[in-house]
VOVO-266257 format. One line per field, with one value per residue (C-alpha): residue number from 1; y, z, x; residue in one letter. Coordinates in nm, 2 decimals. Layout:
<atoms>
n c(NUM/...)
py c(Y/...)
pz c(Z/...)
px c(X/...)
res c(a/...)
</atoms>
This chain:
<atoms>
n c(1/2/3/4/5/6/7/8/9/10/11/12/13/14/15/16/17/18/19/20/21/22/23/24/25/26/27/28/29/30/31/32/33/34/35/36/37/38/39/40/41/42/43/44/45/46/47/48/49/50/51/52/53/54/55/56/57/58/59/60/61/62/63/64/65/66/67/68/69/70/71/72/73/74/75/76/77/78/79/80/81/82/83/84/85/86/87/88/89/90/91/92/93/94/95/96/97/98/99/100/101/102/103/104/105/106/107/108/109/110/111/112/113/114/115/116/117/118/119/120/121/122/123/124/125/126/127/128/129/130/131/132/133/134/135/136/137/138/139/140/141/142/143/144/145/146/147/148/149/150/151/152/153/154/155/156/157/158/159/160/161/162/163/164/165/166/167/168/169/170/171/172/173/174/175/176/177/178/179/180/181/182/183/184/185/186/187/188/189/190/191/192/193/194/195/196/197/198/199/200/201/202/203/204/205/206/207/208/209/210/211/212/213/214/215/216/217/218/219/220/221/222/223/224/225/226/227/228/229/230/231/232/233/234/235/236/237/238/239/240/241/242/243/244/245)
py c(0.35/0.22/-0.03/-0.06/-0.41/-0.59/-0.50/-0.73/-0.80/-0.65/-0.95/-1.17/-0.93/-1.09/-0.79/-0.74/-0.82/-0.59/-0.30/0.04/-0.12/-0.40/-0.26/-0.15/-0.29/-0.36/0.00/0.15/-0.10/0.01/0.37/0.27/0.07/0.39/0.57/0.27/0.18/-0.04/0.03/-0.21/-0.10/-0.30/-0.35/-0.03/0.19/0.51/0.53/0.89/1.15/1.39/1.72/1.57/1.62/1.31/1.26/0.93/0.73/0.36/0.02/-0.22/-0.53/-0.73/-0.66/-0.42/-0.05/0.15/0.50/0.71/1.07/1.24/1.51/1.82/1.66/1.36/1.12/0.89/0.71/0.44/0.53/0.27/-0.02/-0.06/-0.42/-0.57/-0.40/-0.09/0.24/0.49/0.87/1.11/1.24/1.62/1.65/1.69/1.66/1.35/1.40/1.11/0.92/0.58/0.32/-0.03/-0.27/-0.57/-0.58/-0.39/-0.39/-0.08/-0.04/0.33/0.57/0.92/1.15/1.41/1.16/0.95/1.25/1.31/0.94/0.98/1.24/1.04/0.69/0.63/0.28/0.39/0.67/0.44/0.18/0.44/0.57/0.22/0.17/0.50/0.41/0.07/0.26/0.47/0.16/0.02/0.34/0.32/-0.05/0.05/0.32/0.06/-0.19/0.07/0.25/-0.02/-0.37/-0.57/-0.69/-1.03/-0.88/-0.65/-0.94/-1.15/-0.87/-0.80/-1.17/-1.19/-0.88/-1.02/-1.36/-1.19/-0.99/-1.29/-1.50/-1.21/-1.18/-1.55/-1.57/-1.83/-1.88/-1.82/-2.17/-2.46/-2.44/-2.10/-2.03/-1.67/-1.55/-1.27/-0.96/-0.79/-0.87/-0.88/-0.55/-0.39/-0.55/-0.40/-0.06/-0.06/-0.19/0.02/-0.28/-0.39/-0.66/-0.88/-0.85/-0.94/-1.25/-1.35/-1.32/-1.51/-1.78/-1.80/-1.82/-2.10/-2.28/-2.27/-2.40/-2.08/-2.06/-2.27/-2.14/-2.26/-2.07/-1.70/-1.56/-1.84/-1.87/-2.14/-2.07/-2.41/-2.25/-1.88/-1.86/-1.95/-1.67/-1.43/-1.51/-1.38/-1.04/-0.91/-0.88/-1.10/-1.27/-0.98/-0.74/-0.58/-0.57/-0.83/-0.67)
pz c(-1.37/-1.32/-1.56/-1.66/-1.64/-1.82/-1.68/-1.43/-1.46/-1.16/-1.10/-1.08/-0.88/-0.57/-0.34/-0.49/-0.17/0.05/-0.17/-0.22/-0.49/-0.27/-0.26/-0.62/-0.86/-1.23/-1.34/-1.08/-1.17/-1.53/-1.42/-1.22/-1.52/-1.72/-1.49/-1.38/-1.47/-1.31/-1.21/-1.08/-0.85/-0.76/-0.40/-0.28/-0.55/-0.43/-0.51/-0.38/-0.21/0.06/-0.10/-0.45/-0.64/-0.65/-0.98/-0.87/-0.57/-0.56/-0.39/-0.32/-0.52/-0.41/-0.21/0.07/0.08/0.37/0.48/0.62/0.74/0.73/0.98/0.90/1.02/0.80/1.05/0.91/1.09/0.94/1.04/0.86/0.62/0.32/0.27/-0.01/-0.04/0.15/-0.01/-0.10/-0.14/-0.01/-0.22/-0.19/-0.13/-0.43/-0.25/-0.08/0.30/0.34/0.15/0.02/-0.08/-0.21/0.05/-0.17/-0.54/-0.55/-0.79/-0.75/-0.90/-0.96/-1.03/-1.17/-0.88/-1.03/-1.18/-0.86/-0.65/-0.88/-0.85/-0.47/-0.52/-0.78/-0.64/-0.28/-0.26/-0.32/-0.06/0.20/0.15/0.17/0.49/0.64/0.52/0.67/1.01/0.99/0.92/1.23/1.44/1.29/1.37/1.73/1.75/1.63/1.89/2.15/1.98/1.94/2.27/2.53/2.41/2.46/2.16/2.17/2.18/1.89/1.67/1.77/1.70/1.35/1.26/1.39/1.19/0.87/0.93/1.00/0.67/0.46/0.61/0.53/0.17/0.11/0.30/0.54/0.91/1.16/1.29/1.26/1.08/0.91/0.65/0.63/0.35/0.53/0.30/0.50/0.55/0.90/0.84/0.75/1.05/1.27/1.12/1.15/1.51/1.64/1.71/1.61/1.35/1.62/1.84/1.57/1.47/1.84/1.91/1.59/1.69/2.04/1.90/1.67/1.96/2.17/1.89/1.84/1.48/1.23/0.96/0.60/0.42/0.48/0.43/0.49/0.85/0.96/1.27/1.41/1.64/1.59/1.95/2.08/1.87/2.00/2.36/2.28/2.17/2.51/2.41/2.56/2.34/2.39/2.24/2.56/2.71/2.95/3.28)
px c(0.48/0.12/-0.01/-0.37/-0.52/-0.79/-1.13/-1.30/-1.67/-1.84/-2.05/-1.74/-1.53/-1.37/-1.47/-1.82/-2.01/-1.79/-1.69/-1.86/-2.08/-2.21/-2.57/-2.59/-2.85/-2.79/-2.85/-2.62/-2.35/-2.37/-2.31/-2.01/-1.88/-1.88/-1.64/-1.43/-1.08/-0.81/-0.45/-0.18/0.10/0.41/0.52/0.69/0.53/0.35/-0.02/-0.07/0.14/0.01/-0.08/-0.12/-0.44/-0.66/-0.84/-0.99/-1.12/-1.13/-1.13/-0.85/-0.92/-0.61/-0.30/-0.23/-0.14/-0.01/-0.13/0.15/0.20/0.54/0.64/0.85/1.17/1.12/0.99/0.71/0.43/0.22/-0.14/-0.34/-0.36/-0.59/-0.69/-0.90/-1.24/-1.12/-1.20/-0.93/-0.99/-1.24/-1.53/-1.55/-1.18/-0.95/-0.62/-0.47/-0.42/-0.18/0.08/-0.05/0.20/0.16/0.30/0.24/0.14/-0.19/-0.48/-0.70/-1.05/-1.07/-1.35/-1.31/-1.36/-1.60/-1.84/-1.83/-1.93/-2.22/-2.31/-2.33/-2.60/-2.80/-2.75/-2.85/-2.71/-2.35/-2.38/-2.54/-2.27/-1.99/-2.13/-2.13/-1.77/-1.67/-1.81/-1.63/-1.31/-1.37/-1.42/-1.10/-0.91/-1.03/-0.92/-0.57/-0.55/-0.59/-0.36/-0.08/-0.13/-0.20/-0.12/0.19/0.41/0.25/-0.10/-0.02/0.10/-0.20/-0.44/-0.30/-0.32/-0.68/-0.78/-0.63/-0.79/-1.13/-1.10/-1.00/-1.29/-1.53/-1.41/-1.44/-1.77/-1.62/-1.69/-1.41/-1.42/-1.18/-0.85/-0.80/-0.53/-0.40/-0.18/0.00/0.01/0.29/0.66/0.78/0.96/0.62/0.45/0.72/0.68/0.31/0.30/0.58/0.80/1.15/1.19/1.36/1.05/0.81/1.01/1.05/0.67/0.58/0.82/0.66/0.31/0.43/0.61/0.29/0.07/-0.13/-0.02/0.16/0.39/0.39/0.67/0.74/0.39/0.14/0.01/-0.23/-0.45/-0.56/-0.82/-0.93/-1.06/-0.71/-0.57/-0.83/-0.73/-0.38/-0.51/-0.60/-0.97/-1.25/-1.51/-1.75/-1.50/-1.40/-1.05/-0.93/-0.83)
res c(m/t/r/h/m/t/d/i/d/c/e/g/c/p/i/r/h/r/a/v/c/a/r/c/d/a/d/e/l/e/r/l/e/e/i/k/f/y/r/n/y/e/a/g/q/p/i/a/w/a/g/d/e/m/t/f/v/g/s/i/v/s/g/v/a/s/i/t/q/t/m/e/d/g/r/t/q/m/v/g/l/l/l/p/s/d/f/m/g/r/p/g/r/s/v/s/t/y/n/v/t/a/v/s/d/v/t/l/c/c/f/r/r/k/p/f/e/q/l/l/i/d/t/p/h/v/g/e/r/l/l/v/m/t/l/d/e/l/d/a/a/r/e/w/m/l/i/l/g/r/k/t/a/r/e/k/i/s/s/l/l/a/i/i/a/r/r/e/a/s/l/n/m/l/k/l/t/g/r/i/i/v/d/l/p/l/t/r/e/a/m/a/d/y/l/g/l/t/l/e/t/v/s/r/q/i/s/a/l/k/r/e/g/i/i/e/l/e/g/k/r/r/i/v/v/p/d/y/e/d/l/l/m/e/t/g/d/d/v/d/g/g/v/i/a)
</atoms>
């Protein structure tokens, strides 16, 4: 069962500068406050099922959720991840298209769907920010098409680590230079599922990256990247964002 949490003040919210409310002024934040509530989900708990009515939309405050689609024969494919500040739900659509499941413990900042849809009409800053986030999500989907379709196992692992490091740096307003610490939100099993690899392959590639000094491991989930540029070189992408031939 979901549990409501104590409200977080918008000005002190850890995702404030990246979330759908990033461009809102004080009056607009007040309107969002009126329709806002929080929910917590434990790791493995479903947030939404495909075909279910969605009475809210919202932003991931902390944790990671997976987006999956199930075929008629029961096969399931993970098609996306929701990281902190990512937006969940689609205004104008009352039914969830995909299954959304908490991969780690998740805190979700929710907005009642109908009032939020009206807010999009009345408040240009929210709509403008949501458009930018939607275009970013499209770019991310294209990036994952390349990762899943063309990259080697080593490049897939490196790309996922680089994406998570980039997001954490953005959330904490840090530069991607020097020594970077990444608290990996996914288990190796979840990484394998998402990247279309076996657990053994994920473990082997992480060990190889550690052995070669590309990453350092501190416990099961904390990864240290001594040099982000070295990690990028393992992704198969060049510094201009193109693919290395």
